[in-house]
C-alpha positions as CSV (number, residue, x, y, z in Angstrom):
1,X,71.2,1.5,-68.8
2,X,72.9,1.8,-72.2
3,X,71.1,1.2,-75.6
4,X,68.0,0.0,-73.8
5,X,69.8,-2.8,-72.0
6,X,70.9,-3.1,-68.4
7,X,74.5,-4.2,-67.8
8,X,75.4,-5.3,-64.3
9,X,79.1,-5.8,-63.5
10,X,79.5,-8.4,-60.7
11,X,82.7,-8.6,-58.7
12,X,84.0,-11.2,-56.3
13,X,82.1,-14.4,-55.4
14,X,78.6,-15.5,-56.3
15,X,77.7,-17.8,-53.5
16,X,75.2,-18.3,-50.6
17,X,76.5,-15.3,-48.7
18,X,76.1,-12.9,-51.7
19,X,72.8,-14.1,-53.2
20,X,70.5,-11.9,-51.1
21,X,72.5,-8.7,-51.9
22,X,72.6,-9.6,-55.6
23,X,68.8,-10.3,-55.7
24,X,68.0,-7.0,-54.0
25,X,69.8,-5.2,-56.9
26,X,68.6,-7.4,-59.8
27,X,65.0,-8.1,-58.9
28,X,63.7,-4.5,-59.2
29,X,65.6,-4.2,-62.6
30,X,63.8,-7.3,-64.0
31,X,60.6,-5.3,-63.8
32,X,62.0,-2.8,-66.3
33,X,61.7,-5.4,-69.0
34,X,65.0,-4.5,-70.7
35,X,67.5,-7.1,-71.9
36,X,69.9,-7.8,-69.0
37,X,73.7,-8.3,-69.4
38,X,75.8,-9.7,-66.6
39,X,79.5,-8.9,-66.9
40,X,81.3,-11.7,-64.9
41,X,84.9,-10.7,-65.7
42,X,85.6,-10.1,-62.1
43,X,83.8,-13.0,-60.6
44,X,86.5,-15.3,-59.2
45,X,84.2,-18.0,-57.7
46,X,80.7,-19.3,-58.7
47,X,79.4,-22.0,-56.5
48,X,76.1,-24.0,-56.7
49,X,74.1,-21.3,-55.0
50,X,75.4,-18.7,-57.5
51,X,74.7,-21.0,-60.4
52,X,71.2,-21.7,-59.2
53,X,70.6,-18.0,-58.7
54,X,71.6,-17.3,-62.4
55,X,69.2,-20.0,-63.5
56,X,66.5,-18.5,-61.3
57,X,67.1,-15.0,-62.9
58,X,67.1,-16.6,-66.3
59,X,63.7,-18.2,-65.7
60,X,62.3,-14.9,-64.4
61,X,63.5,-13.1,-67.5
62,X,62.6,-15.8,-70.0
63,X,59.3,-14.5,-71.2
64,X,59.9,-10.8,-70.6
65,X,63.4,-10.1,-71.9
66,X,66.8,-11.6,-72.6
67,X,69.8,-12.5,-70.4
68,X,73.4,-12.6,-71.5
69,X,76.5,-13.4,-69.7
70,X,79.6,-11.6,-70.9
71,X,83.4,-11.6,-70.2
72,X,83.1,-14.7,-68.0
73,X,86.2,-15.5,-66.1
74,X,87.9,-18.9,-66.4
75,X,86.7,-19.9,-63.0
76,X,83.1,-19.2,-64.0
77,X,83.5,-20.9,-67.3
78,X,84.9,-24.0,-65.6
79,X,81.9,-24.1,-63.2
80,X,79.4,-23.7,-65.9
81,X,81.1,-26.4,-68.0
82,X,81.2,-28.8,-65.0
83,X,77.4,-28.5,-64.4
84,X,76.8,-28.5,-68.2
85,X,75.2,-25.0,-68.3
86,X,77.7,-23.3,-70.6
87,X,75.3,-23.9,-73.5
88,X,72.2,-23.1,-71.4
89,X,73.1,-19.4,-71.1
90,X,73.8,-17.0,-73.9
91,X,77.5,-16.2,-73.4
92,X,79.5,-13.6,-75.3
93,X,83.1,-12.5,-75.0
94,X,82.2,-8.8,-74.7
95,X,79.1,-6.6,-74.8
96,X,79.1,-5.1,-78.3
97,X,76.1,-2.9,-77.4
98,X,77.8,-1.0,-74.6
99,X,80.0,2.1,-74.9
100,X,83.0,0.1,-73.6
101,X,82.4,-2.9,-75.8
């Protein structure tokens, strides 16, 4: 937690096999009611399960706090564009609020 926001760096693939692990980490953090930032720079594949999971998290956060995707890889950007969600999420090139941003 930096500057009262939670940044989670995700690596690898966001798909059916990784959703349970991802949710075990993210769901308890949602209760903290801080803005959440997901760094997707090292996500090389996002399938429909991963996309649906991001939407589900967004909906859980919607009334409590904000959700931002940063540093999305080309693969993730392409997937979000194909399913027309690139404008649904707040997407930034980098996280200006973090120490590394």
